[in-house]
N, C-alpha and C positions, 0 to 999 in steps of 0.2 A: 716825228717825235723829237723833242729836244732832250739832249743828255748833258748834264752838268756834273762832271767829276771834280771833286774838291779835296783839298788837304790844307791843314793849318799848321803853323809853327808858333810856339809860345815861349814866353819867358816868365819867371816868377813875377807876380804882381807886387812890386816893391812898395808902392804907396800903401796898399792895404796891409801888407806885412808890417810896415812901420806902425800903423794905427793899432793893429791887433796885438802886437807884442811890445808896444811902447819903445820903439827903437829910434826915436827922434835923436838926431846927432850922429848916427852912423851913416857912412856913405853907402851907395847902392851895393857895391860888391860885398861889404860886410853884412848888410841886411840879407842878401841872398844866402850867404853862408849860414846865418842864424836860422833862416827858414828851412834850409836843407837839414841842419842839425836837429831842429825841432821835429821835423818829419821823421828822421831816423829814430828819435826817441819814441815817437808815437807808434812806429811800426816794429819796435824792438830790434832796430838795426837792419831790418830786412830790406828797406827801400827808402830813398830820399825823394821819391816822386811825389810832388805836391798834390794836395787835394784839388779837384777840378776848379773850384771857385777861386783858387789862388793862382791861376794862370792868366797871363795877359797876351793877347794875340798880336803878333808882329808881322805875320804874313798869311795870306790866303791865296793859294794858287789853284787854278781851274783849267780843265779842258772843256770847251763848249763845242758840242757837235749839234748843229742846227741846220736843217735843210742840206744844202750842198757845202756848207761852211764848216771848217774845223779851225779852232784857235786854241792856243795854250798861252797863258800869261798869269801874272800875279796882279791882284786887284790893287788899284791905286798907284801912287807914285812912291818913290823912295822916302819922300818927306811926308807922306800921308799919315795921319794919326789913326789910332785903333778904331775910333768911332767911324771914321770915313770908310775904312776897308770892310768893316763888318756891315755897314749900311749898304755898301755896294753889293755884297754877297746877297743880302735879302732883297735888294732891288732887282737883281738878276732873276730871282725866283718869282717876284711879282711880274716881271716882264715876260719871261719865257714859260712859266709853269713847267719846268723841266722835271724829268726823272733825275734825282740827285744820287750820285754814286760815291761811295767812300770805302775806305778800309778801316774798320773800327770807328766809324763816324758816330755810331750810336753810343759807344762806350766812352768816347773822348771828345772828338771834334764838336759835335752838336751840343752836348751839355756845356762845354766851355763857351761856345757861342751864345747859348741861352743866358748864362750868367753875365757875360760881357754886354749883351744887348740890353739886359735888365739894368745893368750898371749905367749904361749910357743913355737909356731912355729911347732905344731904337724901335721903330715901328716895323713890323714884319707880318702884316695881316694875312697874306697868301700862305706863308709858311705855317701859320698857326690855324689855318682853316681846317675844320673837321666835320663840315656838313651844315653849319648854321646858315651860311649864305649860298653855298654851292653844294647841292645834294650829292654830286659825284664824289666829293671829298669824304663823305660819310663812309664810303666803301674802299677808298684808297687815298690815304693822306700821308703827310710827311712824318707824322708822330707815331703811328701805330707800328710796332716792331714787325708785324707780319704782312704789312703792305709794301708794295715794291716801288711806290713813288719816291721813297728813300730806300735804295738798295745798298745795304751795308754788306759788302762782299765777304768780309771776315765772318760775320754773323751767319749769313746764308750758307756759304760753302761749308762751314763747320757744322751745319745742321742745328744751329742754335745750342751747341753743346760746348760748354766752357773748356772741357778737357781736349777738345779737338781744334782749338783756335791756333793760328800760326802767324808769325810776323810777315808783313808784306814782302820784305826783302827776300825771305826764304822762298815764298811761293813764286815771286817774280823770277828768281834765279832758277827754280825748278822748271819753270815754263820756258826758259831761254831768254828772259828779258834781263836788263842790266842789274836791277836791284840797287842797293845803296852804292853810291859812288864817292867814297872818300869823306863822307860826313854822316852824322846821325843826330837824332833828336837831342841827345844829351850834350851835344856840342853847341847847341843853338845859343845858350846864354853866353858862353865864352865868346862866340862870334859876334853877338850883339854888343857885348861889353867892349869889344875891340873896335866897334864902329863899322863892321862889315855887314850891313843889312842886305846888300846886293847878293852876297854869298848865301845868305839864308833864303832869299827869294829863289835863287837858282836851284838850291837844294830842294826846296818845296816843289818847284816845277818838275824836277826829275822824279820825285815821289808820286806826283799826280800823273805823270806819264806812265809809270809802272802800274798804277791803279787802273788807268784807262786800258792798258794792254791786257791786264787780267780780266777786266770787264768784257772786253771783246772775246776772249777765250771762253768766258762764262756764257756769253750769248751764243757762241758756237755750240757749247755743250748742251744748252737747254733748247736748241733747235730754232732760235730766233735769227741765226745767221747760218748760211750754207758755207761749206769750205771756200767757195769762190768769193762770196761777199765778205767773209772774214779776211781772206787774203787781200781783197781790194781795200778794206779799211786799214789794214796794216801798211799797205803801200801808200795810201793817202797820208798816213801819219809820217812815214819816211820822207815823202815829198815835202811835207810841211817843215820838218826839221832841217832838211837840206836848204830850203828856200829862206828860212829865217836866218841862217848863217850866224848863229850865236855859239860861243865856245862850248857851253854846257850842253846845248842841244846836239852839237856835233859829237861831243864825247859820248853822249847817250846813244846816238845813232851808231857810232863806231863799235861800241861794246855790244850793242844789239846785233849788228851784222857779224861780228866775230863769234858771238855765241851761236848764231845760225850756222856759220861755217863749221864750227866744232860738232854740231849736232847732225850734220849731213854725213 
């Protein structure tokens, strides 16, 4: 079985914001502030979180577990545009037909990707398959909430009950994993505006590592892994992080090991 764990990071869609609200002449930062202000008015001051069609994807990070291989990376290069990184995501689904795994992917990541794929004219035939060409997808596809070809861990573990959902960082920390490490989604725009896309990609990669570790624990809980195979998968990930020798991976590994030491 191929497993593709994914996470996205987004910024406001400045170009669409200019068109929708007639903001020609304002620079990017001012447009963003108008969009946030408009959203606060719409929500009665409760939130400035933009509607999903108003997001633009700047990073997609994945963990791919396929055969004997494990890899963690962000799609595309630092200078890749949005269309390229989204196309790469769907191309991976075409190539591997994986089980895709997310935290709140059904509520955020996938709808955003739908809107942006629609915007860019991206083809994603395997992802949208529901049994027309492959009968097996009639009973288990990426779109049905209750099929596990897309396993939204937040959705499943909460029992599909909105009152029971939890943030990824809280559950990761509960289980002894690092959780957020010095950054959060609401800081992505500031980081992007400062020109530090690499920091965003690194942050996204640590989020997807947390998601993968929660998934492994979920697989243990539902009997798809034994305690021995679960421990083996965790050790495989530790070895990968050590061998990659990247600062954010090493920090993640150090915090994970420190948490394990505290729990013993």
